[in-house]
N, C-alpha and C positions, 0 to 999 in steps of 0.2 A: 803614427799621427792617431790611430784610437785608443790608448792608452793612458791620456786625460782625459777625452772622457768617461769611457768606464774602470777608473779610478771612479771618481762620479758616483757612479750610478756601480757600486762591488757591491750592495745591498741586491738590487737586482738583477742579475747575473745569478747561474742560477745553472751553470753546465758545470757537465763531473770532470775529474779535474784531462780522464780521457781525452773525451771535443775537445778544453783549451789545447791540450799537446798535436791532437791530428790537425787543431788549427793554425798553433804555428807552422808545423810542418809544410799544412801546405803553404801558408804567408812566405814561408822561406824556400820551397822548390820555385813557387811563383816568380819573386827575385832573382834566382837564384839561373831562371829561363830566361828574365831577358838581361841580364847582362849574356854567358853567351850570348844573347843574338846584339845585341853589338860588339862584342869583340867580334867575328865573325861579321860586322857588314867592315867594319876594322877596320881588316886583316883582308879588305878583297873579296870573300865564301862569297857577297847578297844573294846568290841563286842559290848555295844551299842552303844558307839562311831561311832565307824564301820559300823556300821548299817545307821545308820542317816546321817555321813558320802555319804555313795554308794548312799539316796538317792539326794543328789545335781544339779544329771543330771533330773531329773525326776519333780522338784520344775519350771523350763520355763516350759516347756511343758504344766502344771498342771496354773500357773498366763498365761499364751498369752492366752488360751481360755477367762477365768476371766476376765482380765484389757485389752484387748488385741480384745478380743473378732476374734479366730484364729477358724479357723477347725483344730479338731484330725484331724487327719488320725485311719485309721484302725490301721496300725504297729503300731503309738503312744500307744491307745486303750490297746493294747494285751505289751505294753512295762511295760504302766504304768499298768493294771491288775497285774502281772509279780511279778513286783518289791513292790507291797501292800502283794500277795502271798506268797514273802522268808521272806519279815520284819516278817510278823499273825507266819511264822510257826520260822523263825532265835528266834523271842518274846517267841513264845512256849514251847523249847530247845529242 
């Protein structure tokens, strides 16, 4: 969707090729996630799809320390622990 505008302003776009590839991979991952979510909802697995989708906000909190060496605050650690416990409880029924 953004390609026509990006092509029009190509001279001002100064991203290194590595960043462009990373951006495409992130977009492809997001598209794959949406497709898998829709498939799960269509095949009568909304409980699984909703639980996995609800963990989406926790993903940056986990990836931040792993990739960017950020520090997790006590509040974030409690939230991650709560999300993990809730996921286990929901899968147990």
